[in-house]
C-alpha positions in Angstrom: 107.7 22.4 -149.2 104.5 24.1 -148.3 102.4 22.8 -145.5 98.5 22.8 -145.5 97.2 25.9 -144.1 95.5 25.4 -140.6 91.8 25.6 -140.6 91.8 28.0 -137.7 93.1 30.7 -140.1 89.5 31.1 -141.2 87.6 28.9 -138.6 85.9 28.5 -136.3 83.9 31.6 -136.7 83.0 33.6 -133.6 79.3 34.2 -133.0 79.8 37.9 -133.1 81.3 37.7 -136.7 78.7 38.7 -139.3 79.9 35.6 -141.4 78.6 33.3 -138.8 75.1 34.3 -139.9 75.8 34.6 -143.5 76.0 31.3 -145.5 77.2 32.9 -149.0 80.1 34.6 -147.3 81.1 31.4 -145.4 81.0 29.5 -148.7 83.3 32.1 -150.2 85.7 31.7 -147.5 85.6 27.9 -147.8 86.2 28.2 -151.6 89.2 30.3 -150.9 90.5 27.7 -148.6 89.9 25.0 -151.3 91.8 27.1 -153.9 94.8 27.6 -151.6 95.1 23.9 -151.0 94.9 23.1 -154.8 97.6 25.8 -155.4 99.8 24.2 -152.8 99.3 20.7 -154.2 100.4 22.0 -157.7 103.6 23.6 -156.2 104.4 20.5 -154.2 103.8 18.3 -157.3 106.8 20.1 -159.1 105.1 22.1 -161.9 107.0 24.5 -164.3 108.7 27.5 -162.7 106.4 30.0 -164.5 103.3 28.1 -163.2 104.9 28.2 -159.9 105.3 32.0 -160.1 101.7 32.5 -161.2 100.2 30.2 -158.4 102.5 31.9 -155.8 101.3 35.5 -157.0 97.7 34.2 -157.1 98.1 32.5 -153.6 99.5 35.7 -152.1 96.7 37.7 -153.7 93.9 35.4 -152.3 95.5 35.3 -148.9 95.4 39.2 -149.0 91.7 39.1 -150.1 90.9 36.6 -147.4 92.5 38.7 -144.6 90.8 41.8 -145.9 87.6 40.0 -145.8 88.3 38.9 -142.2 89.0 42.5 -141.2 86.2 44.1 -143.2 83.6 41.9 -141.9 84.7 41.8 -138.4 84.6 45.6 -138.5 81.1 45.6 -140.2 79.9 43.2 -137.4 81.1 45.5 -134.7 79.8 48.6 -136.3 76.5 47.1 -137.3 75.9 45.9 -133.8 76.3 49.4 -132.4 74.6 51.4 -135.3 71.0 52.2 -134.8 70.3 52.3 -138.5 70.5 48.5 -138.7 67.3 46.6 -138.8 68.5 44.4 -136.1 69.8 47.3 -133.8 70.1 46.5 -130.2 68.9 42.9 -130.7 71.0 39.8 -130.2 70.8 37.9 -133.4 71.7 34.6 -131.8 68.5 35.0 -129.6 66.4 35.5 -132.9 68.1 32.3 -134.3 68.6 34.1 -137.6 71.0 31.7 -139.2 73.3 29.1 -137.8 76.2 27.6 -139.6 78.1 24.7 -138.2 81.8 24.6 -138.0 83.8 22.9 -140.8 84.8 19.3 -140.5 87.9 17.6 -141.8 87.6 14.2 -143.0 90.3 11.5 -142.8 91.9 12.7 -146.1 92.3 16.1 -144.8 89.4 17.7 -146.9 87.2 20.5 -145.5 83.4 20.0 -145.7 81.2 22.9 -146.8 79.4 24.2 -143.6 75.8 23.0 -143.4 72.9 25.4 -143.3 70.4 25.0 -140.5 67.4 27.2 -140.8 63.8 26.5 -140.0 60.7 28.3 -141.4 59.9 29.5 -138.0 63.4 30.9 -137.2 62.0 34.4 -136.5 59.5 33.3 -133.8 60.7 34.7 -130.3 60.0 32.9 -127.0 56.7 34.2 -125.7 54.2 33.3 -122.8 51.1 31.4 -123.7 48.0 33.2 -123.3 44.3 32.0 -123.1 42.3 33.1 -126.0 38.5 33.1 -126.5 37.0 33.3 -129.9 34.2 36.0 -130.3 31.8 36.8 -133.1 33.6 37.2 -136.5 33.4 40.5 -138.4 30.7 40.5 -141.2 33.5 40.4 -143.8 37.2 39.3 -143.9 39.4 42.4 -144.2 43.1 43.0 -145.0 44.9 46.5 -144.8 41.8 47.8 -143.0 41.9 50.4 -140.2 40.2 50.7 -137.0 39.4 53.3 -134.2 38.0 52.7 -130.7 35.7 55.3 -129.2 34.4 54.2 -125.8 32.8 50.9 -126.1 32.6 50.8 -129.9 35.2 49.5 -132.4 34.8 51.1 -135.8 36.5 49.1 -138.5 37.2 50.8 -142.0 37.3 49.6 -145.5 40.2 47.3 -146.4 40.6 44.4 -149.0 38.1 41.4 -149.0 40.7 40.1 -151.6 43.1 41.6 -154.0 40.4 42.0 -156.6 37.9 43.4 -154.2 37.9 46.3 -151.6 35.4 47.5 -149.0 33.7 50.9 -148.9 32.0 50.6 -145.6 32.4 50.7 -141.8 31.5 47.9 -139.5 31.0 48.5 -135.9 31.6 46.1 -132.9 29.8 46.8 -129.5 32.2 45.5 -126.8 29.2 45.5 -124.3 26.9 43.6 -126.6 29.9 41.4 -127.8 28.6 41.5 -131.3 28.8 43.5 -134.6 25.8 45.8 -134.6 26.0 48.1 -137.3 27.3 49.0 -141.0 27.4 52.1 -142.9 29.0 53.4 -146.1 32.1 55.5 -146.7 32.1 58.3 -149.3 32.6 57.1 -152.8 35.7 59.3 -153.2 37.4 58.0 -150.1 40.2 55.6 -150.2 39.6 51.9 -149.7 42.9 50.8 -148.0 46.3 52.1 -146.7 44.4 54.8 -145.0 45.9 57.3 -142.5 43.5 57.1 -139.5 43.1 59.1 -136.2 40.6 60.2 -133.6 40.1 62.6 -130.9 39.1 59.7 -128.8 35.6 61.1 -128.0 33.5 61.6 -131.3 35.5 62.3 -134.4 37.6 60.1 -136.8 39.9 61.6 -139.4 40.5 59.6 -142.5 43.7 60.9 -144.6 44.8 59.7 -148.1 45.4 56.1 -149.1 44.7 53.8 -152.0 41.4 54.0 -154.0 40.7 50.7 -155.7 41.7 47.0 -155.6 45.2 45.4 -156.4 48.0 48.0 -156.4 46.0 51.0 -157.7 48.2 54.1 -158.3 48.5 56.9 -157.6 46.9 57.2 -154.2 44.4 59.8 -153.4 45.1 62.9 -151.1 41.5 63.5 -150.2 40.8 63.5 -146.6 37.5 63.3 -144.4 36.2 63.3 -141.0 33.5 61.1 -139.5 31.1 62.2 -136.8 30.4 58.9 -135.1 27.3 60.2 -133.3 25.5 61.3 -136.5 27.4 59.0 -138.9 27.8 61.9 -141.2 31.0 62.6 -143.3 32.6 65.9 -144.1 35.8 66.9 -146.1 38.9 68.5 -144.8 41.7 70.0 -146.8 43.6 67.3 -148.9 47.1 66.5 -148.1 49.8 68.5 -150.0 50.7 65.1 -151.6 49.2 61.7 -151.6 50.5 58.9 -149.6 50.0 55.2 -148.9 49.6 54.2 -145.3 51.0 57.3 -143.7 51.6 57.3 -140.0 48.6 59.5 -138.6 47.8 60.8 -135.1 46.2 63.8 -133.4 48.8 65.3 -130.9 48.6 68.7 -129.1 45.5 69.8 -131.0 46.9 69.1 -134.5 46.4 66.2 -136.9 49.9 64.9 -137.9 50.5 62.9 -141.0 53.9 61.5 -141.5 55.8 59.1 -144.0 53.9 56.4 -145.9 54.9 55.6 -149.5 55.0 58.1 -152.4 52.8 57.9 -155.5 54.6 54.9 -157.2 53.7 52.9 -154.0 57.2 51.9 -153.3 59.4 55.0 -152.6 59.5 55.8 -148.9 58.4 59.4 -147.9 59.7 61.2 -144.8 57.4 64.2 -145.2 55.6 65.4 -142.1 52.6 67.6 -142.3 50.1 68.9 -139.6 46.9 70.9 -139.6 44.9 72.3 -136.6 41.6 70.5 -135.8 38.8 71.0 -133.5 35.4 69.3 -133.0 35.5 67.5 -136.4 36.8 70.6 -138.4 40.0 71.8 -139.7 40.5 75.2 -138.3 43.3 76.0 -140.8 43.0 76.1 -144.5 46.4 74.6 -145.4 48.7 71.8 -144.0 51.7 73.1 -142.2 55.1 71.5 -143.1 56.8 69.9 -139.9 60.1 68.2 -139.1 60.5 65.3 -141.3 60.7 61.8 -140.1 64.2 60.3 -139.6 63.3 57.4 -141.7 60.6 57.0 -144.2 57.9 54.2 -145.0 54.5 52.9 -144.4 52.7 50.5 -142.2 53.8 51.9 -138.9 52.0 52.4 -135.5 51.8 56.0 -134.5 50.9 56.7 -130.9 50.4 59.8 -128.9 51.1 59.5 -125.1 51.2 62.7 -123.0 53.8 65.2 -124.5 55.3 62.6 -126.7 54.4 61.2 -130.1 55.9 57.7 -131.1 56.4 56.3 -134.5 56.9 52.6 -134.3 58.2 50.0 -136.8 57.4 50.0 -140.5 59.1 49.3 -143.7 60.8 50.7 -146.8 59.4 49.6 -150.1 56.1 47.9 -150.9 54.4 46.0 -153.8 53.9 48.2 -157.0 51.6 48.1 -160.0 52.9 45.8 -162.7 53.9 48.1 -165.5 51.3 48.3 -168.2 48.7 46.2 -166.3 45.2 47.8 -166.9 44.1 46.5 -163.4 47.3 47.6 -161.5 48.2 44.1 -160.7 50.4 43.8 -157.7 54.1 43.1 -158.5 56.4 42.3 -155.6 59.5 44.7 -155.0 62.3 44.7 -152.5 61.2 45.6 -148.9 63.3 46.4 -145.8 61.3 45.8 -142.5 62.6 47.6 -139.5 61.8 47.9 -135.8 62.9 51.5 -135.2 61.1 53.5 -132.8 61.2 57.4 -132.9 59.8 59.9 -130.4 58.7 63.4 -131.2 58.9 65.5 -128.0 57.4 68.9 -126.9 60.5 70.6 -128.5 59.5 69.2 -131.8 62.7 67.2 -132.0 62.9 63.5 -133.1 64.7 61.1 -130.8 65.5 57.4 -131.6 64.6 55.2 -128.6 64.9 51.4 -128.0 63.8 49.4 -131.2 61.3 46.7 -131.1 62.4 43.2 -130.2 62.4 42.3 -133.9 61.6 44.2 -137.1 57.9 44.6 -137.3 55.5 46.2 -140.0 51.7 46.3 -140.9 50.8 47.4 -137.4 49.2 50.7 -137.9 45.9 49.7 -136.3 47.4 46.8 -134.2 48.1 48.7 -131.0 46.5 49.8 -127.7 47.5 51.7 -124.7 47.5 49.7 -121.4 49.1 49.9 -118.0 51.4 52.8 -118.9 52.6 50.8 -122.0 52.0 50.5 -125.8 50.9 46.9 -126.7 51.4 45.9 -130.4 50.1 42.8 -131.9 51.3 40.7 -134.8 52.5 42.2 -138.1 55.2 41.0 -140.6 59.0 40.7 -140.1 62.0 40.4 -142.4 61.6 37.9 -145.3 63.0 34.4 -145.0 66.7 34.8 -145.9 66.5 31.6 -148.1 63.0 31.3 -149.5 62.6 35.1 -149.6 58.9 34.5 -148.5 57.1 36.9 -146.3 57.1 36.0 -142.6 54.3 36.9 -140.3 54.5 37.9 -136.6 52.6 36.1 -133.8 54.0 37.8 -130.8 52.5 40.6 -128.5 55.1 43.3 -127.9 55.0 45.7 -124.8 56.8 49.0 -124.8 57.0 50.3 -121.1 56.6 54.0 -121.2 58.6 54.4 -117.8 61.8 52.7 -118.9 61.4 52.9 -122.7 62.1 49.1 -122.8 60.5 46.3 -124.8 59.2 42.8 -123.6 57.3 40.0 -125.3 54.2 39.8 -123.3 52.5 36.8 -125.0 51.6 35.0 -128.2 48.5 35.3 -130.4 46.4 32.3 -131.5 48.3 32.4 -134.8 50.5 34.8 -136.6 48.6 37.6 -138.4 49.4 40.9 -140.0 47.2 44.2 -140.3 45.1 43.1 -137.4 42.8 45.6 -135.7 43.2 45.9 -132.0 40.8 47.0 -129.2 40.6 47.0 -125.4 37.6 46.8 -123.1 37.1 46.0 -119.6 40.5 44.2 -119.1 40.2 42.3 -122.3 42.6 42.6 -125.4 40.8 42.1 -128.7 41.9 41.8 -132.2 40.0 41.1 -135.4 40.7 40.6 -139.2 44.0 40.6 -141.1 45.8 37.9 -142.9 46.9 34.9 -141.1 49.7 32.2 -141.5 49.5 28.8 -143.2 49.8 27.0 -139.9 51.9 26.4 -136.8 55.0 25.5 -138.8 54.5 27.8 -141.7 54.6 31.6 -141.1 53.9 32.6 -144.7 50.6 34.5 -145.3 47.6 32.8 -146.5 44.0 33.5 -145.6 42.4 36.9 -145.1 40.1 36.5 -142.0 37.2 37.9 -140.2 37.8 36.2 -136.9 37.8 38.1 -133.6 39.5 37.0 -130.5 40.1 38.2 -126.9 42.4 37.4 -124.0 42.3 38.7 -120.4 45.2 40.9 -119.5 46.6 40.9 -115.9 48.8 43.5 -114.2 
C-alpha cells in the first residue's frame, strides 16, 4: 500500500528558490502534489490492473517532472542571482519584497491548501530617509517626457507633453537666484517635441538630438539635430543623426557629442548604436557622425553622465509604447517593456564595463540627475510593472551612486513618486520639477502630469 508523499518533498521553499517568489510555479507544484495524492488513492482503492499500470506510469512521469522542475529552478535561481544580465542583478529580492508565498498548510483531513499570495501595491518601495521638502513656484505648464539642462543659475526646460494629445514647442527658464520662472522662448518648428537627446557644454551651448515630433506615439522619430546658444537664444542646425531615435542617451564627453541607444523607428525596438561628432563653441566641427563601440544593452530613457575620464549610462528599459496600427493620430498602444537598473561605464580606452547596478530597476530618468559631493544623484523614475496587475509603478526614492566606491545607496524619499522629473542643484538645494506623479501614497500607478517644483537641502 502506498503512503502519502511527505510535504517536504516540495515544501517548504527556501527563500533563495525562484519559486518562492513565483506564484504560478508554486501553484503548478501544488497541483502536481494533488494529482499524485489522487493517483495514490486510486491505487489504494483497488482499481483495475490496466488502470493501475497507467496511473503508475503517469505517477512516475510526474515525479520525474517535479524533480526536474526542482533542479531546473534551483539552478536558474543560482545562476540568475549571479548573472549581471538579470534585471534584479546584485539586489536581494527579499529586501525588495517582490512576492511572498506562505508555506502550505495541512488541514485535519490531510489536504494541502494552495499557498496564499501576499503582495501590496507598494511592494517595490525601498526604505529611505525622510527629507524636508519646500514647494517652490510651479512651472508655467505641466510637462511629461520633457528635458532639462542647467547652466549656472538657470534651468532650461524643453518641450514635452502637456497631455497625450498636446505637446509643447517652447523652453521655460527657471532662475535659481530669483526663485521664479522668468522667461519663455520657442523651439524650431522642425525640432522634436519629446523623447529628446539633450546635452550641454555646461557654459553656454545646449545640443538637442533627434526625438519624437508630435503628440501621442507619433512615428517615425526625426533625426534632425540643433544647438541653442543660451546667451543669444538663437538656434542653429548640426548634422542629423545617421538614423532617428527616441530618447537616446546623450552627453558631451572628451570634446565629442555622444548619442547612444534609444528606441528605433518603430518606437519599441531597443537600439544599441553609438555615434559621436566633435563639437566646439556651438558648432559641429565634423561633417558626419562617427560610429563608436555599441552599448552592451539597448533602450531609451536612461541617465547619461560624464564624470572626468568616464562616461556612465544608467538604468533604462527595453521596449516602449507603440502607435496603434492604422491609427491616423498614432494613438499610443502598450507593448511589453523590461525595465532594468544596469549601469555601464565607458573608460578612456573606449571599452564598456558593467559596474554595480541600481538598487532597483529604474527608467525615465534622462534629466532626473545631478552631480553632487563626488556622486551621481538620481530622482524618481519608473520600475518594473506590478507582477499581478501589470500596472506601471513609479519610483519615489532618491538614489546616490558614490563615484569613489562605485556603490549605490538610497539617500532619501521625494514628496511623491514621479517619473521624467527634471532635476537641478543650486546653493546646496536639490530641485525637481514636472513629470507624472502617482495616484497617492498607497497607489504607485501614474496619474497626473504636473508642473510643481520642489526643493530640499542636501547635507554632507
